[in-house]
C-alpha positions, 0 to 999 in steps of 0.5 A: 117897559117904561112908566108904570110896570105891572108890579106898580100897577098891582100896588096901585090897585091894591091901594085903591081897594084899601081906600088909600088912593081915589078913583080919580087918582087911579085913572090919572096915573093909568093914563100917564102910564106906560109905553113900551121901549122897542129900541127904535120905537116907543109904543104907547100902550095907554093911547086908547085909554087917553084919547079913545083910539089906540095908536096907529102905525104909519107904515111909510119910512119903517122897514117890514121888520119894524112894522111887524115888531110893533104890530106884534108888541101892540097885539101882545099888550091887548090891542085887538084892532091895529091900523096900519097906514101907508104900507106898501104891498111888499111890507103887507105881504111880509106881515101876512106871511109872519107867524103872528096871533092876529090875521092881517087884511090889506086894502092895496088902493088905500095902502092900508092894513088892519091887523086883528079884528074889525070892530063892529060899528058902534058909532051914532050913525053913518059916515059917508065918504064922497069923492069928486072923481075915481082918481080920488079913491086912493085917499077915500080908501084910506079914509074907509079903512081907517073909519071901519077900524074905529068902529064906524058904519061907512057908506062910499059914494065915489065919482059924484063930483061937481062936473056931473051934479046929477050923480050927487043929486041921485045920492041925496038919500045916504047923504042926508042920513049921515052923521058925518060926510067926508067930501074928497076932491081934487082940481078946484075941490068945490065938492066940499062946498056943495055937499056943505050946502045940502046937509045938516051934519058936519062936513070934513073936506080932503083936498087931493093932489089930483089935477093939472099944473095949476092944481099945485099938488092939491094946493088949489083944492086946499085953498078952495076948501079953505075958503068954503062959503058953506057952514060946517066944513072943516079941512084937513091936509092934502091927501089925508084920508086918515085924519079926516076919518079919525076926525069923523069917528070922533064926531060919530063917537061922542065922549059921553058914550065912551 
């Protein structure tokens, strides 16, 4: 353990009880403390205290053993919900089959897993995840799993793209009731602008790599969304369902409620 160990933390709290340090200094010291050195990774145990959300495990590029070791360390440190993104079925099966103190649920479409408990929704309202087409579901499901792991009431509206605008207009009620909308689309990425012109809440646009050659792996959708004429639209990176849901959760959980 690096940073502040258990003895140092106890000493700090005793000093606070004696009036030797202020509450502000205690909170500052705790926010700066500690991470756990696992050799191949340094697990940030205090991220939730600093940022409002615990560290997430990015599964791509890590071995199944490394993922399991990080998840076990996070669980031992008291993290009750452990989100793992970009994790393959093989790696997820290894984690599921292991002996842990937590259960694991895996969403194969999202390539994401939650180890531990899915928290109750405690945000201000709902997050609506809308996709232009069925082919965008991989990114949308990553956003869905992320939003739920962060404690959000989440509604999915799939295949409501502008090629058949009546499909979107038939779902105005959940859109109008949303606190945040995540608009996910490939091709020309027009869905975000259309939704942005209908709702009174922030719209987070996610360009996807879905499309033919001139789509350039999602670049055309990204540029369209960046040039949206609708106010209140922000844009994350191509295929970044996780990043969109994380931002949406921060909007749905104002700091003054934490």
